[in-house]
C-alpha positions, 0 to 999 in steps of 0.5 A, a space after each residue: 136036959 132039953 126038957 128041963 131047960 125048957 122048963 127052966 126058961 117058960 116057968 112064968 109062961 101060962 101053960 096055954 101059951 107054951 102049948 101054942 109056942 110047941 105047935 107053932 115050932 112044929 109047924 113052922 119051917 126052920 129059919 134060914 139064915 138070908 146069907 150074903 146077898 146076891 150079886 148083880 146080874 150084870 156080875 151074873 152075866 159077866 160069869 156066864 159070858 166068860 164061861 161061854 168063852 171055854 175057862 173054867 167056872 173057877 177062873 170066871 169067877 175070880 174074875 167077876 169078882 165073886 168067890 170060886 165056892 159061888 162059881 161053882 155053886 152057879 156052874 153047879 146049880 144051873 147045870 152048866 146052862 145060863 140061867 139068865 139072858 146073856 143080852 143086856 138089859 132093853 131099854 125099857 127101864 131106867 138103869 141105876 145110873 139113869 136114875 142117879 144122873 137124872 138126880 144129879 143133874 135135876 139138882 142143877 135145877 134143869 128141866 125135864 125136857 133138858 134132862 131127857 136131851 141129855 140122857 137120851 130117854 123120853 121126857 115123859 120117862 124123866 117126868 114119871 120118874 121124877 114124880 114116882 120117886 121124889 124123896 124130898 119136896 123142894 120149896 118150889 114145888 118142884 121135885 127133888 130126887 136122892 138115889 143112894 149115891 146122890 145122896 152120899 155125894 151131897 152131904 160131903 
């Protein structure tokens, strides 16, 4: 039955192309569904901090907002030990919240040094962020940045 279906679907296609399809299919691993996106690292850190206090993986999963099977899977796959550092991220990289704040302050026409003072970062860091992640150019030669949250706030 399967062979008959295959012949029916490929009747208009040249034999050499069909042979190549079969060869490609034999060598390639089956495509997996990407499934749901992985929860953020912060959610995982909260989960592992709760596990460290002694509560069950089911209770920790529900507390941080993931399903019980996901929490159980995290615990089982990691062997009961946190696979990521529980320490908060260092200040080396800008967080998403800082990027949003930079975008909103820049939209208010504040300068690089003023933005740096308000969020407690070096002016060079702010300047690089504005230069690298400029989503649109303004007519005055300056840069505008619109992260997703700022973009949705601006469209209201």
